[in-house]
C-alpha positions, 0 to 999 in steps of 0.5 A: 172821762175826757169825751164827757169834759169835752161835751160838757165845754161844748154844751157851755160854749154852744149856750153861750154863743146862743144866748149872745146871738138872740141878744144881738139880734134883739138890740140890732132890731132895736126890741131891746134898749140900751143906753149906747145907741148904735145906728147903722145903715140898713146893709149893715144892720141887715149883714149884722143880723144874718150873721147872728141868725147863722150863729144862732143855727150853728149853736142849735146843731153844737148843742145838738151835738153835745146832747145826744148819745155818741154813736161811736162806741157800738153796744150791740148789733141789732137785727130783726126776725120775724119771730122778733129781735136780736142783739149780739153785742160787739164784745161777743162778735170780738171774741169770735173773731179772736176764735177763728183768728187763734184757730189759724196755725202760726197765729199768735195773740191776736187782738180785734177792732170792729166797726159797723159799716153799712155793707157789713162788719169791718173787723181789724186783726192785729196778731203776732206770727211764729215766722214759719209761715208764709204771711199772705197765706197766712193773712189770707187763711185769718181774713177767710176764716174770720169772715166765714166764722162770723158770718155762719155764726152770727148771720151779719154780713162781714165786709172786710176783714183786715189783717196787721202783723205786728210783729214776730213772736221771738224765741228765747234761745237759751246759751248752754252752760259748758261746765 
């Protein structure tokens, strides 16, 4: 919701600055008459017109940014084959990453986040561990397992797998009652 409001505000702001800049250029070039006559020397007039032109360009850029579709959230990864196009949703890739991470003994409650970059997918895994396995070996196994599994299943190259260990599972110790 906040992104929509931000885009709307950026759109209104861009339109306002664009209109004011165009009006300023028209006034400075004396294409539009005003009751008050402003006199500027040529260098000052040139600087003011150039500043208004720069504001127009910036406004057009911000207008474009406010109207274009957001690519922040990638909905699918597209591949082209000799037979046609293939689209794999990011949710599918996240589920595959979760499946691969869950296969590693000692990993509990994995969560994942996917980012598409030029060299390939960047996978971020956040997990809780059981505390009975060496963390460097466990994270390396998760990285290798996720990378191989995702590449084998989807055919999409995985550039990096980052693992964040969020904590250790706490076993609840029950006190025995002595009667």
